[in-house]
N, C-alpha and C positions, 0 to 999 in steps of 0.2 A: 863749249861744248854739249854731246844731245841729254837730253836729259835721261838716265841710267832706272831700266823698264825692274818695276816692281815684282812683287812675284803675281799668282795667278786672281790670289782672292783682288785686287787692284784692275784686272783686264775687266773690256767689257765689253761685253755678249753686243752683237744690234745680230736682229734679226733678219734677215737678206728674204726680198720679195724678188724671187728671180721671172711674176708671173713682168718685169718691166723689162724683162730680157727681150719677151716676146713678142711677139702679137707683127701685122705688115706697117714697113716704113714708109712716109709720102711718096707718092714718088717725085714730089717737087719741091721732094724735104731741104730745108736747107742742110751742106753736107759743113758734116757735126756735130746737129743739131741735135740725136739722139742723147750723145753729153750732157747735153743740156738741159733734155729731161729728165734724166737719172737723177743731174743735181738738186734739180726741183722737187723730182722724188725723195730724196733722201731726206731735203730741206725741210719738208714737208711730212717726213713719217717721224725725227727726231728732236721737233721743234716743241710739243709734249712731254718729250723725255728730262727734259732740261734740268729741273728742279730734282729730277729720279738720281744724274750725275754727278752732280753735285754735292745728294746728299750721298754719294757711295764715298765720294771721292771727301767725305768728312765721318766717314764712320770707322777709322779709329783714331780720331780727336771730334769729339763736336764743338769742344773748342778752338779750332786750328783758324790762325787767322786768315783772312782773303789769302795772303800772297802763302800764306802752307795751306790752304785749299787750291790753288793757279796749281802748285809745284808736283802738288797728285794729281789735280787732272791732264799735266805735259806729261808725268810717267806715261799716267793710265793708255793713253793716248800714244805715244811711240811702241807701249810697249804690244798695244794688242793689235793697230798697226803690222805693226814689225811682225808678228807672231802670222796675222791672216797672210801676212806674203807669203811664210816660210811655209804656212798649212800647206795651202794650195799649193805651191812651186813642187814644194811633198811630193803632193799625190800626184798631181800630171807628169810627172816625171818617173812617179811608181814603176816595174815593167810589168806589160797586160794592159797600162789604160791608151791607147789610140789616141790619136790630136785632135779629130776627133773631140774627144771627149774631155782630154787637155784644155782643149782652146773654151772652153763650153765650163768648167771651172772656175778657167781664168775673168770670162767675161761678167759671173756671179761673186767677183768677188770686185769687181767693181765699183758695181753697189756695195757693195759693204764698206769698199773703202771712202765712199763720198760721205756714205751714213759719217762714218766714224769721225771724219775731216766738217762735216756739218756740225756734229753733236758738239769736240772740242772750241768748235770756232766757237759757235752760242750759248756755249756755258761758262766760256770765260768776257764775254761779254756782258756776260748776267753777274757773275761775280763781281767783276767793275762798280756794276749799277746801272749799263747800259737794256736799258731794259728796247725792245727790239720787236715789236707789232706790226705791220707792215711787211707785205715779204716781198717786196723787192727792195729793204734796207738787210733784209735777213741775204738776200744772194748778194749785195756788194760784199755783206764781211765775212761770209762765206766765201766765194770767190776773191776780195783782195787778198784773204788774209792764205790759202792754198798759191797765189800766183806771186808771193813772197816782197818783195822788191817793187821786180815789176806792177805788180797792181795797186799802190801804196802811191804809186809815179805817178799813174792813172788816174786815180781818185783824188787826188791831190793838183792834179791839171786841166781837171774838169771841173773839177768844184769850184776853182778859184779861190782853196784856202790852204792855211804857210801855216805851218807847227807839227810835229815828226808824228804825233796821236790822234791821225785822221779816226781812229776806231770811234771817237764819241762824239763829231763835228760829223758824221754823216747821220750818226742821231738827231742830233742837236739841230742842225741847221743849213744840211742840203736838201731841199723842193724834191719831195719825189720825181720827176719829171726831168731836173735835168739827175738822178738817178736814174731812171731809166738811161739816157745819153750813156753814162757811166758804164750802165753793164752792160751796153750793146759790146762796146769797143774789149771789157771786161771776157765778153762771154767769146769774142775772136780768139781774144790773149788764151781764153781755157782750154780750148775746141784747138789749137798750135800746141801748148804748150802736154795738156791731159790726152785728147786725142791723140797725136803722134805717139808719144813716150808710153802711154800704156800700151797701143801697140804692140809696142819693141818689145817692152815686160812682157809682156802675154808670149813671144816667139819667143823668148828667153828663157821662158818657166819650158816648154816646151823642150826641153834640156834632158842630158842624163839623170838617172834619179841622182839624188845629192843635190847635185851645181844648182837644175830647178830652183832648191829649196833658199841654196843662197843667194840664187837672183832677183826672187822675189822678196823674200825677209828683206834683203840688204838695197834693192829698191827702194822699199814701203816708208825705209829708217829714215831711209835717207828724203823722201819726203816730209813724213811728219819731221823730222826737224827742222826743215825748215816752214814749218809753217806754227812751232812753237819758237822758234825766231818771230817770223811775220806778226802773232800775235803776242807777242811781246813788246815789237815796236808799235802796232794799231793802236795801243791802248796805255803804255808806257808802265809804271811805276802803280802794283796794287794797289786799293784804299790801306790806312789803316785799322780799320774797324769795320764789322758789318753798319751796312744803314740801321 
């Protein structure tokens, strides 16, 4: 069952760098590379904010257990991602907004969605006591969680590791060179899943007023719920206490 969204005080506010969506694309760019570049930018922006995000999840109860904090992080993530999709969908479909402006609004929301997802995945890892210093490992954690079951299957197969909770193994046991191989495969899956589906969602938001908000919010809620479930599988039960 999807986590229920809490009030606005728990919602995340992610700054969107729209400059990332501008500028020329190299002529020989790999198809779909744009979204991978945006993912890397999202990870770079959000990595320094992990501790602040966890502190926000603990603000109501500073004595909250790791399990309680993770539940709050899940609710915050689902609420924020759903709200972002609905807001952009509603604005894009508002009377008087042209198709070009509507598509630009949705394009900006792609980066904010990636930032929210990166912040969520890295925050969950931190609460589990999994410190991720190398960017290659961060990519694996974020893409693995966002891709759900297919991501975890790829990671465990290429890494030749067994066990349910691949999140810890990625940090502790998998060499960087192996991670690069994993991330190449995950990157192709990521382009297929989010490049194609995001395009469909973006077009769906340019719908009559009200319908666009439903499509945007519903699609983002579904993506967030899948990521929450994948995060639970990646790391397993929360630690009983803080280290």
